[in-house]
N, CA and C atoms of all chains as a GROMACS GRO file, in nm:
protein
  615
    1UNK      N    1   8.760   6.809  11.880
    1UNK     CA    2   8.844   6.853  11.920
    1UNK      C    3   8.942   6.960  11.924
    2UNK      N    4   8.970   7.052  11.977
    2UNK     CA    5   9.064   7.187  11.900
    2UNK      C    6   9.183   7.162  11.945
    3UNK      N    7   9.243   7.218  11.770
    3UNK     CA    8   9.370   7.197  11.706
    3UNK      C    9   9.488   7.310  11.782
    4UNK      N   10   9.384   7.413  11.856
    4UNK     CA   11   9.435   7.589  11.888
    4UNK      C   12   9.543   7.550  12.002
    5UNK      N   13   9.647   7.616  11.966
    5UNK     CA   14   9.786   7.619  12.045
    5UNK      C   15   9.721   7.702  12.177
    6UNK      N   16   9.624   7.740  12.215
    6UNK     CA   17   9.570   7.825  12.319
    6UNK      C   18   9.432   7.841  12.361
    7UNK      N   19   9.405   7.846  12.472
    7UNK     CA   20   9.270   7.796  12.513
    7UNK      C   21   9.228   7.933  12.552
    8UNK      N   22   9.081   7.927  12.604
    8UNK     CA   23   9.059   8.070  12.628
    8UNK      C   24   8.949   8.065  12.716
    9UNK      N   25   8.929   8.150  12.834
    9UNK     CA   26   8.827   8.187  12.938
    9UNK      C   27   8.718   8.268  12.916
   10UNK      N   28   8.626   8.294  12.745
   10UNK     CA   29   8.564   8.388  12.747
   10UNK      C   30   8.460   8.318  12.831
   11UNK      N   31   8.402   8.244  12.844
   11UNK     CA   32   8.268   8.203  12.900
   11UNK      C   33   8.266   8.180  13.011
   12UNK      N   34   8.369   8.148  13.094
   12UNK     CA   35   8.415   8.177  13.278
   12UNK      C   36   8.389   8.382  13.294
   13UNK      N   37   8.443   8.400  13.207
   13UNK     CA   38   8.471   8.560  13.206
   13UNK      C   39   8.346   8.633  13.202
   14UNK      N   40   8.267   8.571  13.098
   14UNK     CA   41   8.167   8.675  13.039
   14UNK      C   42   8.042   8.644  13.171
   15UNK      N   43   8.010   8.484  13.173
   15UNK     CA   44   7.956   8.502  13.319
   15UNK      C   45   7.954   8.550  13.411
   16UNK      N   46   8.068   8.580  13.443
   16UNK     CA   47   8.130   8.659  13.570
   16UNK      C   48   8.092   8.764  13.570
   17UNK      N   49   8.054   8.834  13.445
   17UNK     CA   50   8.003   8.976  13.409
   17UNK      C   51   7.873   8.998  13.390
   18UNK      N   52   7.765   8.865  13.406
   18UNK     CA   53   7.645   8.859  13.353
   18UNK      C   54   7.617   8.894  13.197
   19UNK      N   55   7.720   8.856  13.118
   19UNK     CA   56   7.660   8.879  12.977
   19UNK      C   57   7.675   8.763  12.916
   20UNK      N   58   7.567   8.818  12.820
   20UNK     CA   59   7.512   8.652  12.740
   20UNK      C   60   7.602   8.624  12.626
   21UNK      N   61   7.591   8.528  12.543
   21UNK     CA   62   7.706   8.532  12.430
   21UNK      C   63   7.631   8.661  12.292
   22UNK      N   64   7.492   8.682  12.301
   22UNK     CA   65   7.433   8.721  12.242
   22UNK      C   66   7.498   8.921  12.255
   23UNK      N   67   7.494   8.934  12.372
   23UNK     CA   68   7.587   9.100  12.399
   23UNK      C   69   7.667   9.052  12.384
   24UNK      N   70   7.761   8.958  12.425
   24UNK     CA   71   7.867   8.997  12.397
   24UNK      C   72   7.922   8.971  12.232
   25UNK      N   73   7.855   8.917  12.153
   25UNK     CA   74   7.851   8.938  12.048
   25UNK      C   75   7.832   9.029  11.922
   26UNK      N   76   7.702   9.174  11.993
   26UNK     CA   77   7.661   9.219  11.976
   26UNK      C   78   7.778   9.376  11.984
   27UNK      N   79   7.818   9.345  12.123
   27UNK     CA   80   7.946   9.426  12.164
   27UNK      C   81   8.081   9.450  12.084
   28UNK      N   82   8.072   9.314  11.992
   28UNK     CA   83   8.243   9.297  11.908
   28UNK      C   84   8.204   9.276  11.787
   29UNK      N   85   8.051   9.287  11.743
   29UNK     CA   86   8.061   9.309  11.591
   29UNK      C   87   8.035   9.167  11.521
   30UNK      N   88   8.033   9.056  11.603
   30UNK     CA   89   8.025   8.935  11.570
   30UNK      C   90   7.862   8.852  11.573
   31UNK      N   91   7.874   8.744  11.532
   31UNK     CA   92   7.758   8.693  11.534
   31UNK      C   93   7.776   8.570  11.687
   32UNK      N   94   7.601   8.564  11.687
   32UNK     CA   95   7.636   8.471  11.834
   32UNK      C   96   7.679   8.333  11.857
   33UNK      N   97   7.671   8.286  11.672
   33UNK     CA   98   7.761   8.148  11.691
   33UNK      C   99   7.896   8.135  11.711
   34UNK      N  100   7.966   8.259  11.647
   34UNK     CA  101   8.090   8.270  11.590
   34UNK      C  102   8.147   8.288  11.771
   35UNK      N  103   8.079   8.350  11.843
   35UNK     CA  104   8.104   8.411  11.998
   35UNK      C  105   8.111   8.217  12.048
   36UNK      N  106   7.987   8.168  12.015
   36UNK     CA  107   8.001   8.027  12.074
   36UNK      C  108   8.122   7.942  12.024
   37UNK      N  109   8.156   7.953  11.906
   37UNK     CA  110   8.238   7.878  11.852
   37UNK      C  111   8.410   7.904  11.903
   38UNK      N  112   8.418   8.037  11.952
   38UNK     CA  113   8.522   8.052  11.970
   38UNK      C  114   8.558   7.987  12.144
   39UNK      N  115   8.457   8.063  12.212
   39UNK     CA  116   8.432   7.962  12.309
   39UNK      C  117   8.470   7.805  12.345
   40UNK      N  118   8.407   7.753  12.210
   40UNK     CA  119   8.417   7.620  12.234
   40UNK      C  120   8.570   7.561  12.169
   41UNK      N  121   8.621   7.725  12.114
   41UNK     CA  122   8.789   7.626  12.057
   41UNK      C  123   8.790   7.550  11.947
   42UNK      N  124   8.670   7.645  11.871
   42UNK     CA  125   8.626   7.545  11.743
   42UNK      C  126   8.700   7.689  11.619
   43UNK      N  127   8.687   7.766  11.660
   43UNK     CA  128   8.751   7.892  11.600
   43UNK      C  129   8.851   7.972  11.652
   44UNK      N  130   8.920   8.002  11.601
   44UNK     CA  131   9.054   8.091  11.640
   44UNK      C  132   9.000   8.253  11.613
   45UNK      N  133   8.980   8.356  11.679
   45UNK     CA  134   8.955   8.499  11.631
   45UNK      C  135   9.065   8.552  11.566
   46UNK      N  136   9.040   8.646  11.522
   46UNK     CA  137   9.141   8.766  11.506
   46UNK      C  138   9.205   8.796  11.593
   47UNK      N  139   9.328   8.886  11.544
   47UNK     CA  140   9.414   8.942  11.689
   47UNK      C  141   9.292   9.066  11.714
   48UNK      N  142   9.213   9.108  11.579
   48UNK     CA  143   9.164   9.243  11.624
   48UNK      C  144   9.057   9.216  11.682
   49UNK      N  145   8.950   9.090  11.694
   49UNK     CA  146   8.874   9.055  11.726
   49UNK      C  147   8.896   9.000  11.910
   50UNK      N  148   9.004   8.956  11.915
   50UNK     CA  149   9.063   8.903  12.071
   50UNK      C  150   9.053   9.012  12.121
   51UNK      N  151   9.141   9.140  12.063
   51UNK     CA  152   9.145   9.226  12.158
   51UNK      C  153   9.026   9.308  12.204
   52UNK      N  154   8.901   9.322  12.077
   52UNK     CA  155   8.770   9.341  12.158
   52UNK      C  156   8.717   9.264  12.230
   53UNK      N  157   8.724   9.153  12.209
   53UNK     CA  158   8.658   9.069  12.312
   53UNK      C  159   8.720   9.084  12.446
   54UNK      N  160   8.849   9.084  12.447
   54UNK     CA  161   8.956   9.125  12.551
   54UNK      C  162   8.886   9.291  12.710
   55UNK      N  163   8.843   9.353  12.555
   55UNK     CA  164   8.814   9.489  12.596
   55UNK      C  165   8.741   9.497  12.664
   56UNK      N  166   8.600   9.414  12.590
   56UNK     CA  167   8.444   9.439  12.658
   56UNK      C  168   8.454   9.363  12.801
   57UNK      N  169   8.536   9.222  12.812
   57UNK     CA  170   8.497   9.125  12.905
   57UNK      C  171   8.608   9.250  13.029
   58UNK      N  172   8.707   9.331  12.971
   58UNK     CA  173   8.768   9.407  13.108
   58UNK      C  174   8.880   9.366  13.180
   59UNK      N  175   8.933   9.301  13.074
   59UNK     CA  176   9.084   9.279  13.147
   59UNK      C  177   9.126   9.262  13.028
   60UNK      N  178   9.272   9.192  13.015
   60UNK     CA  179   9.381   9.196  12.944
   60UNK      C  180   9.366   9.053  12.856
   61UNK      N  181   9.410   9.073  12.722
   61UNK     CA  182   9.431   8.989  12.612
   61UNK      C  183   9.439   8.850  12.678
   62UNK      N  184   9.598   8.842  12.745
   62UNK     CA  185   9.630   8.735  12.826
   62UNK      C  186   9.593   8.611  12.912
   63UNK      N  187   9.456   8.733  12.986
   63UNK     CA  188   9.397   8.689  13.108
   63UNK      C  189   9.256   8.589  13.016
   64UNK      N  190   9.218   8.625  12.877
   64UNK     CA  191   9.155   8.564  12.830
   64UNK      C  192   9.151   8.434  12.757
   65UNK      N  193   9.316   8.490  12.663
   65UNK     CA  194   9.361   8.348  12.524
   65UNK      C  195   9.465   8.314  12.592
   66UNK      N  196   9.502   8.180  12.668
   66UNK     CA  197   9.627   8.170  12.745
   66UNK      C  198   9.690   8.012  12.671
   67UNK      N  199   9.818   7.988  12.670
   67UNK     CA  200   9.827   7.901  12.553
   67UNK      C  201   9.869   7.757  12.634
   68UNK      N  202   9.846   7.654  12.589
   68UNK     CA  203   9.797   7.517  12.618
   68UNK      C  204   9.914   7.550  12.710
   69UNK      N  205  10.066   7.562  12.680
   69UNK     CA  206  10.165   7.516  12.760
   69UNK      C  207  10.172   7.623  12.878
   70UNK      N  208  10.107   7.666  12.897
   70UNK     CA  209  10.119   7.816  13.004
   70UNK      C  210  10.014   7.768  13.097
   71UNK      N  211   9.906   7.672  13.097
   71UNK     CA  212   9.778   7.672  13.141
   71UNK      C  213   9.830   7.597  13.237
   72UNK      N  214   9.756   7.572  13.387
   72UNK     CA  215   9.797   7.550  13.540
   72UNK      C  216   9.713   7.401  13.527
   73UNK      N  217   7.226   7.821  11.446
   73UNK     CA  218   7.271   7.856  11.286
   73UNK      C  219   7.315   7.974  11.247
   74UNK      N  220   7.409   8.038  11.189
   74UNK     CA  221   7.409   8.201  11.111
   74UNK      C  222   7.336   8.220  11.020
   75UNK      N  223   7.296   8.356  10.989
   75UNK     CA  224   7.243   8.379  10.837
   75UNK      C  225   7.331   8.320  10.748
   76UNK      N  226   7.480   8.335  10.776
   76UNK     CA  227   7.549   8.276  10.634
   76UNK      C  228   7.551   8.179  10.600
   77UNK      N  229   7.525   8.062  10.714
   77UNK     CA  230   7.549   7.882  10.697
   77UNK      C  231   7.383   7.907  10.613
   78UNK      N  232   7.257   7.936  10.661
   78UNK     CA  233   7.110   7.954  10.623
   78UNK      C  234   7.138   8.024  10.467
   79UNK      N  235   7.226   8.086  10.445
   79UNK     CA  236   7.203   8.142  10.325
   79UNK      C  237   7.313   8.020  10.199
   80UNK      N  238   7.389   7.968  10.236
   80UNK     CA  239   7.446   7.800  10.223
   80UNK      C  240   7.362   7.748  10.178
   81UNK      N  241   7.287   7.697  10.290
   81UNK     CA  242   7.182   7.580  10.310
   81UNK      C  243   7.096   7.583  10.172
   82UNK      N  244   7.051   7.731  10.138
   82UNK     CA  245   6.955   7.773  10.054
   82UNK      C  246   6.997   7.766   9.915
   83UNK      N  247   7.116   7.815   9.885
   83UNK     CA  248   7.184   7.802   9.805
   83UNK      C  249   7.200   7.640   9.703
   84UNK      N  250   7.237   7.551   9.837
   84UNK     CA  251   7.293   7.424   9.826
   84UNK      C  252   7.156   7.365   9.750
   85UNK      N  253   7.068   7.392   9.872
   85UNK     CA  254   6.926   7.301   9.786
   85UNK      C  255   6.858   7.350   9.619
   86UNK      N  256   6.878   7.511   9.631
   86UNK     CA  257   6.866   7.533   9.501
   86UNK      C  258   6.947   7.527   9.400
   87UNK      N  259   7.087   7.507   9.432
   87UNK     CA  260   7.171   7.440   9.306
   87UNK      C  261   7.107   7.316   9.274
   88UNK      N  262   7.132   7.203   9.436
   88UNK     CA  263   7.096   7.062   9.331
   88UNK      C  264   6.955   7.000   9.286
   89UNK      N  265   6.838   7.117   9.362
   89UNK     CA  266   6.732   7.084   9.267
   89UNK      C  267   6.722   7.116   9.129
   90UNK      N  268   6.812   7.228   9.116
   90UNK     CA  269   6.786   7.283   8.952
   90UNK      C  270   6.916   7.201   8.886
   91UNK      N  271   6.987   7.193   8.949
   91UNK     CA  272   7.094   7.052   8.858
   91UNK      C  273   7.032   6.937   8.822
   92UNK      N  274   6.913   6.900   8.955
   92UNK     CA  275   6.850   6.779   8.938
   92UNK      C  276   6.755   6.740   8.835
   93UNK      N  277   6.653   6.872   8.803
   93UNK     CA  278   6.600   6.934   8.691
   93UNK      C  279   6.639   6.924   8.549
   94UNK      N  280   6.790   6.998   8.530
   94UNK     CA  281   6.871   6.994   8.410
   94UNK      C  282   6.906   6.866   8.375
   95UNK      N  283   6.960   6.768   8.458
   95UNK     CA  284   7.004   6.644   8.453
   95UNK      C  285   6.900   6.572   8.388
   96UNK      N  286   6.756   6.530   8.461
   96UNK     CA  287   6.639   6.553   8.382
   96UNK      C  288   6.613   6.550   8.314
   97UNK      N  289   6.632   6.648   8.251
   97UNK     CA  290   6.557   6.682   8.082
   97UNK      C  291   6.669   6.681   7.987
   98UNK      N  292   6.815   6.626   8.043
   98UNK     CA  293   6.898   6.589   7.940
   98UNK      C  294   6.902   6.414   7.903
   99UNK      N  295   6.819   6.366   8.006
   99UNK     CA  296   6.807   6.232   7.989
   99UNK      C  297   6.704   6.193   7.849
  100UNK      N  298   6.786   6.092   7.816
  100UNK     CA  299   6.710   6.056   7.687
  100UNK      C  300   6.760   6.121   7.568
  101UNK      N  301   6.748   6.269   7.576
  101UNK     CA  302   6.793   6.325   7.464
  101UNK      C  303   6.939   6.392   7.442
  102UNK      N  304   7.003   6.345   7.585
  102UNK     CA  305   7.157   6.312   7.533
  102UNK      C  306   7.238   6.450   7.578
  103UNK      N  307   7.365   6.492   7.597
  103UNK     CA  308   7.398   6.549   7.564
  103UNK      C  309   7.473   6.678   7.451
  104UNK      N  310   7.444   6.624   7.338
  104UNK     CA  311   7.427   6.690   7.214
  104UNK      C  312   7.350   6.772   7.184
  105UNK      N  313   7.249   6.745   7.284
  105UNK     CA  314   7.113   6.861   7.178
  105UNK      C  315   7.096   6.919   7.275
  106UNK      N  316   7.002   7.025   7.296
  106UNK     CA  317   6.955   7.089   7.380
  106UNK      C  318   6.864   7.224   7.314
  107UNK      N  319   6.861   7.296   7.432
  107UNK     CA  320   6.770   7.460   7.396
  107UNK      C  321   6.781   7.546   7.464
  108UNK      N  322   6.754   7.661   7.404
  108UNK     CA  323   6.772   7.828   7.497
  108UNK      C  324   6.707   7.833   7.576
  109UNK      N  325   6.587   7.775   7.589
  109UNK     CA  326   6.501   7.786   7.646
  109UNK      C  327   6.511   7.691   7.746
  110UNK      N  328   6.542   7.576   7.793
  110UNK     CA  329   6.613   7.459   7.861
  110UNK      C  330   6.711   7.567   8.014
  111UNK      N  331   6.807   7.637   7.919
  111UNK     CA  332   6.912   7.724   7.954
  111UNK      C  333   6.825   7.870   8.050
  112UNK      N  334   6.773   7.894   8.033
  112UNK     CA  335   6.692   8.022   8.025
  112UNK      C  336   6.615   7.968   8.186
  113UNK      N  337   6.526   7.857   8.127
  113UNK     CA  338   6.492   7.802   8.289
  113UNK      C  339   6.508   7.792   8.366
  114UNK      N  340   6.615   7.736   8.320
  114UNK     CA  341   6.739   7.637   8.464
  114UNK      C  342   6.808   7.774   8.518
  115UNK      N  343   6.854   7.870   8.461
  115UNK     CA  344   6.898   7.942   8.531
  115UNK      C  345   6.766   8.089   8.621
  116UNK      N  346   6.691   8.117   8.555
  116UNK     CA  347   6.556   8.157   8.601
  116UNK      C  348   6.512   8.081   8.733
  117UNK      N  349   6.495   7.983   8.753
  117UNK     CA  350   6.442   7.873   8.821
  117UNK      C  351   6.553   7.898   9.007
  118UNK      N  352   6.682   7.900   8.897
  118UNK     CA  353   6.789   7.907   9.029
  118UNK      C  354   6.794   8.038   9.105
  119UNK      N  355   6.797   8.130   9.042
  119UNK     CA  356   6.758   8.266   9.098
  119UNK      C  357   6.655   8.278   9.144
  120UNK      N  358   6.538   8.219   9.088
  120UNK     CA  359   6.447   8.280   9.185
  120UNK      C  360   6.412   8.181   9.279
  121UNK      N  361   6.462   8.099   9.301
  121UNK     CA  362   6.436   7.976   9.419
  121UNK      C  363   6.556   8.059   9.580
  122UNK      N  364   6.627   8.080   9.464
  122UNK     CA  365   6.762   8.166   9.535
  122UNK      C  366   6.693   8.253   9.653
  123UNK      N  367   6.647   8.384   9.532
  123UNK     CA  368   6.622   8.491   9.619
  123UNK      C  369   6.464   8.449   9.726
  124UNK      N  370   6.413   8.364   9.667
  124UNK     CA  371   6.245   8.358   9.732
  124UNK      C  372   6.318   8.277   9.906
  125UNK      N  373   6.418   8.190   9.916
  125UNK     CA  374   6.500   8.131   9.983
  125UNK      C  375   6.513   8.237  10.103
  126UNK      N  376   6.627   8.332  10.044
  126UNK     CA  377   6.658   8.470  10.090
  126UNK      C  378   6.570   8.510  10.214
  127UNK      N  379   6.480   8.557  10.110
  127UNK     CA  380   6.409   8.653  10.166
  127UNK      C  381   6.287   8.554  10.262
  128UNK      N  382   6.290   8.424  10.281
  128UNK     CA  383   6.211   8.339  10.388
  128UNK      C  384   6.323   8.380  10.500
  129UNK      N  385   6.416   8.296  10.482
  129UNK     CA  386   6.522   8.294  10.593
  129UNK      C  387   6.532   8.464  10.678
  130UNK      N  388   6.533   8.561  10.596
  130UNK     CA  389   6.534   8.683  10.645
  130UNK      C  390   6.429   8.775  10.740
  131UNK      N  391   6.322   8.664  10.652
  131UNK     CA  392   6.195   8.724  10.742
  131UNK      C  393   6.190   8.626  10.877
  132UNK      N  394   6.218   8.482  10.858
  132UNK     CA  395   6.210   8.419  10.984
  132UNK      C  396   6.276   8.448  11.093
  133UNK      N  397   6.450   8.549  11.061
  133UNK     CA  398   6.524   8.608  11.138
  133UNK      C  399   6.531   8.710  11.114
  134UNK      N  400   6.455   8.835  11.114
  134UNK     CA  401   6.485   8.971  11.039
  134UNK      C  402   6.650   9.038  11.115
  135UNK      N  403   6.653   8.958  11.270
  135UNK     CA  404   6.741   9.074  11.352
  135UNK      C  405   6.853   9.015  11.276
  136UNK      N  406   6.842   8.900  11.225
  136UNK     CA  407   7.022   8.831  11.212
  136UNK      C  408   7.076   8.864  11.073
  137UNK      N  409   6.915   8.917  10.987
  137UNK     CA  410   6.951   8.921  10.853
  137UNK      C  411   7.075   8.971  10.753
  138UNK      N  412   7.123   9.093  10.835
  138UNK     CA  413   7.230   9.131  10.767
  138UNK      C  414   7.383   9.155  10.847
  139UNK      N  415   7.385   9.021  10.946
  139UNK     CA  416   7.435   8.984  11.040
  139UNK      C  417   7.577   8.875  10.955
  140UNK      N  418   7.722   8.919  10.922
  140UNK     CA  419   7.811   8.831  10.919
  140UNK      C  420   7.962   8.891  10.966
  141UNK      N  421   8.018   8.807  10.994
  141UNK     CA  422   8.152   8.856  11.093
  141UNK      C  423   8.269   8.771  11.036
  142UNK      N  424   8.407   8.788  11.032
  142UNK     CA  425   8.527   8.758  11.017
  142UNK      C  426   8.543   8.596  10.971
  143UNK      N  427   8.474   8.553  11.090
  143UNK     CA  428   8.417   8.367  11.041
  143UNK      C  429   8.375   8.356  10.943
  144UNK      N  430   8.241   8.390  10.920
  144UNK     CA  431   8.173   8.325  10.802
  144UNK      C  432   8.256   8.426  10.667
  145UNK      N  433   8.350   8.533  10.728
  145UNK     CA  434   8.411   8.548  10.527
  145UNK      C  435   8.520   8.436  10.552
  146UNK      N  436   8.557   8.408  10.687
  146UNK     CA  437   8.694   8.271  10.598
  146UNK      C  438   8.632   8.175  10.559
  147UNK      N  439   8.535   8.114  10.618
  147UNK     CA  440   8.428   8.016  10.568
  147UNK      C  441   8.423   8.045  10.435
  148UNK      N  442   8.366   8.149  10.408
  148UNK     CA  443   8.346   8.186  10.265
  148UNK      C  444   8.440   8.161  10.161
  149UNK      N  445   8.606   8.205  10.166
  149UNK     CA  446   8.695   8.220  10.124
  149UNK      C  447   8.703   8.070  10.104
  150UNK      N  448   8.743   8.001  10.162
  150UNK     CA  449   8.776   7.847  10.183
  150UNK      C  450   8.672   7.772  10.096
  151UNK      N  451   8.541   7.816  10.114
  151UNK     CA  452   8.454   7.728  10.024
  151UNK      C  453   8.468   7.808   9.875
  152UNK      N  454   8.477   7.924   9.859
  152UNK     CA  455   8.519   8.002   9.728
  152UNK      C  456   8.636   7.888   9.694
  153UNK      N  457   8.753   7.873   9.724
  153UNK     CA  458   8.896   7.837   9.702
  153UNK      C  459   8.802   7.700   9.625
  154UNK      N  460   8.730   7.624   9.710
  154UNK     CA  461   8.687   7.464   9.643
  154UNK      C  462   8.602   7.456   9.543
  155UNK      N  463   8.519   7.552   9.500
  155UNK     CA  464   8.400   7.595   9.373
  155UNK      C  465   8.517   7.590   9.301
  156UNK      N  466   8.616   7.733   9.283
  156UNK     CA  467   8.676   7.788   9.156
  156UNK      C  468   8.779   7.680   9.140
  157UNK      N  469   8.819   7.608   9.238
  157UNK     CA  470   8.902   7.454   9.162
  157UNK      C  471   8.819   7.358   9.100
  158UNK      N  472   8.734   7.373   9.135
  158UNK     CA  473   8.665   7.248   9.122
  158UNK      C  474   8.622   7.294   8.951
  159UNK      N  475   8.545   7.419   8.965
  159UNK     CA  476   8.534   7.474   8.817
  159UNK      C  477   8.653   7.477   8.690
  160UNK      N  478   8.729   7.496   8.771
  160UNK     CA  479   8.896   7.490   8.690
  160UNK      C  480   8.914   7.357   8.633
  161UNK      N  481   8.884   7.281   8.700
  161UNK     CA  482   8.857   7.110   8.673
  161UNK      C  483   8.786   7.106   8.507
  162UNK      N  484   8.679   7.092   8.579
  162UNK     CA  485   8.583   7.133   8.481
  162UNK      C  486   8.598   7.211   8.314
  163UNK      N  487   8.657   7.310   8.363
  163UNK     CA  488   8.660   7.386   8.218
  163UNK      C  489   8.826   7.332   8.127
  164UNK      N  490   8.905   7.279   8.238
  164UNK     CA  491   8.983   7.208   8.180
  164UNK      C  492   8.962   7.078   8.116
  165UNK      N  493   8.863   6.968   8.139
  165UNK     CA  494   8.806   6.873   8.115
  165UNK      C  495   8.755   6.894   7.980
  166UNK      N  496   8.653   7.044   8.001
  166UNK     CA  497   8.567   7.081   7.867
  166UNK      C  498   8.724   7.092   7.768
  167UNK      N  499   8.778   7.183   7.781
  167UNK     CA  500   8.926   7.217   7.660
  167UNK      C  501   8.940   7.048   7.635
  168UNK      N  502   8.946   6.995   7.725
  168UNK     CA  503   8.989   6.837   7.677
  168UNK      C  504   8.928   6.772   7.586
  169UNK      N  505   8.796   6.725   7.640
  169UNK     CA  506   8.707   6.712   7.556
  169UNK      C  507   8.666   6.774   7.412
  170UNK      N  508   8.662   6.910   7.424
  170UNK     CA  509   8.632   7.031   7.307
  170UNK      C  510   8.761   6.978   7.210
  171UNK      N  511   8.917   6.946   7.241
  171UNK     CA  512   9.046   6.931   7.188
  171UNK      C  513   8.989   6.770   7.079
  172UNK      N  514   8.946   6.719   7.168
  172UNK     CA  515   8.937   6.560   7.147
  172UNK      C  516   8.838   6.552   7.035
  173UNK      N  517   8.736   6.642   7.027
  173UNK     CA  518   8.589   6.640   6.923
  173UNK      C  519   8.622   6.757   6.824
  174UNK      N  520   8.759   6.826   6.836
  174UNK     CA  521   8.765   6.956   6.708
  174UNK      C  522   8.621   7.022   6.741
  175UNK      N  523   8.619   7.035   6.862
  175UNK     CA  524   8.515   7.149   6.850
  175UNK      C  525   8.561   7.297   6.947
  176UNK      N  526   8.688   7.346   6.836
  176UNK     CA  527   8.777   7.450   6.914
  176UNK      C  528   8.732   7.619   6.948
  177UNK      N  529   8.619   7.627   6.914
  177UNK     CA  530   8.565   7.758   6.956
  177UNK      C  531   8.547   7.754   7.133
  178UNK      N  532   8.487   7.619   7.150
  178UNK     CA  533   8.488   7.556   7.256
  178UNK      C  534   8.611   7.544   7.376
  179UNK      N  535   8.700   7.493   7.314
  179UNK     CA  536   8.846   7.502   7.368
  179UNK      C  537   8.911   7.647   7.386
  180UNK      N  538   8.914   7.716   7.284
  180UNK     CA  539   8.919   7.857   7.284
  180UNK      C  540   8.867   7.937   7.399
  181UNK      N  541   8.739   7.918   7.431
  181UNK     CA  542   8.682   7.960   7.486
  181UNK      C  543   8.678   7.939   7.667
  182UNK      N  544   8.704   7.789   7.678
  182UNK     CA  545   8.726   7.739   7.800
  182UNK      C  546   8.849   7.800   7.858
  183UNK      N  547   9.017   7.783   7.781
  183UNK     CA  548   9.068   7.807   7.786
  183UNK      C  549   9.117   7.966   7.870
  184UNK      N  550   9.034   8.052   7.729
  184UNK     CA  551   9.068   8.177   7.798
  184UNK      C  552   8.988   8.210   7.902
  185UNK      N  553   8.894   8.196   7.955
  185UNK     CA  554   8.814   8.177   8.072
  185UNK      C  555   8.874   8.160   8.190
  186UNK      N  556   8.979   8.019   8.172
  186UNK     CA  557   9.093   7.969   8.291
  186UNK      C  558   9.198   8.096   8.295
  187UNK      N  559   9.252   8.136   8.157
  187UNK     CA  560   9.347   8.234   8.177
  187UNK      C  561   9.297   8.403   8.233
  188UNK      N  562   9.207   8.400   8.185
  188UNK     CA  563   9.112   8.537   8.240
  188UNK      C  564   9.114   8.520   8.392
  189UNK      N  565   9.102   8.375   8.439
  189UNK     CA  566   9.036   8.383   8.601
  189UNK      C  567   9.201   8.375   8.696
  190UNK      N  568   9.292   8.334   8.643
  190UNK     CA  569   9.443   8.332   8.633
  190UNK      C  570   9.446   8.502   8.670
  191UNK      N  571   9.419   8.556   8.566
  191UNK     CA  572   9.470   8.679   8.561
  191UNK      C  573   9.406   8.783   8.667
  192UNK      N  574   9.283   8.784   8.677
  192UNK     CA  575   9.202   8.818   8.791
  192UNK      C  576   9.246   8.804   8.919
  193UNK      N  577   9.278   8.696   8.941
  193UNK     CA  578   9.357   8.612   9.124
  193UNK      C  579   9.472   8.676   9.109
  194UNK      N  580   9.576   8.683   8.992
  194UNK     CA  581   9.682   8.752   8.996
  194UNK      C  582   9.699   8.942   9.050
  195UNK      N  583   9.657   8.949   9.000
  195UNK     CA  584   9.591   9.071   8.983
  195UNK      C  585   9.568   9.132   9.105
  196UNK      N  586   9.442   9.068   9.146
  196UNK     CA  587   9.406   9.088   9.300
  196UNK      C  588   9.512   9.043   9.375
  197UNK      N  589   9.598   8.966   9.423
  197UNK     CA  590   9.705   8.896   9.498
  197UNK      C  591   9.780   8.984   9.518
  198UNK      N  592   9.814   9.117   9.347
  198UNK     CA  593   9.908   9.244   9.359
  198UNK      C  594   9.846   9.307   9.440
  199UNK      N  595   9.774   9.386   9.353
  199UNK     CA  596   9.702   9.471   9.460
  199UNK      C  597   9.646   9.460   9.605
  200UNK      N  598   9.633   9.350   9.638
  200UNK     CA  599   9.631   9.344   9.789
  200UNK      C  600   9.768   9.370   9.826
  201UNK      N  601   9.838   9.283   9.798
  201UNK     CA  602   9.965   9.296   9.861
  201UNK      C  603  10.058   9.484   9.852
  202UNK      N  604  10.010   9.517   9.752
  202UNK     CA  605  10.111   9.671   9.745
  202UNK      C  606  10.020   9.757   9.809
  203UNK      N  607   9.840   9.694   9.840
  203UNK     CA  608   9.786   9.796   9.912
  203UNK      C  609   9.798   9.839  10.083
  204UNK      N  610   9.844   9.668  10.061
  204UNK     CA  611   9.774   9.621  10.208
  204UNK      C  612   9.696   9.548  10.274
  205UNK      N  613   9.699   9.401  10.339
  205UNK     CA  614   9.601   9.393  10.390
  205UNK      C  615   9.620   9.300  10.500
   0.00000   0.00000   0.00000
C-alpha cells in the first residue's frame, strides 16, 4: 500500500488518450517500469517528471496528481 | 523488470558466486594464509561474470540496455548508502582486529581509508551545496 500523500490519475488519463505505458515512458524519458510504479503509487516522481507527465497527457499537474484529502 | 534491476541481479549473483568460491578456498587453510593468485582469480572471476552478465541482459533486450531514469538513480543511491555503511563497519572491524593483533599497518591503512571516504563524501556534499543541485 502507498504511503504517498497524493494519488494520481495517470492511468485513466493515459488510457483516455490511447497512450501505452511504453509510449508515455519514452515521451518523458523514463522506463516503462517507472511509469508503472508511479501509476501504482509505489514511486513518487520528481516535480520535473510530474510536469512532463502532465504535459504529455495534455492536462495541468493538479489534474494528474491529487492530494488524498482533496479526493472525492 | 528494468535494465537497472537486471544489472543488480547480475551483480548479486556474481558477488555471491565469487564470495562462495573465495570462502571455500579459505576453508581448511584459514584466514591467516593466502596467495596473490587466489585474490587475482577472485577479482578476475567477478569482473568476467559481471561483464558477461551485462552483455547477456543487453543482448536479450537491446532496446532497454541504455535506459535508466530518476527512480533507478534514487534506488541506486539508497543501495549505495547501505553498501558504504556496511563497508565502514567492516573497516572499523579491521581497525579493531588489527589493533588487537598489533598489525599496525592494516590499522593505519583501514583507518586512513575510512577518513579518505569521509573527506570525499563531505567534499562532494559541499561542492553540490555550493554549485547547486
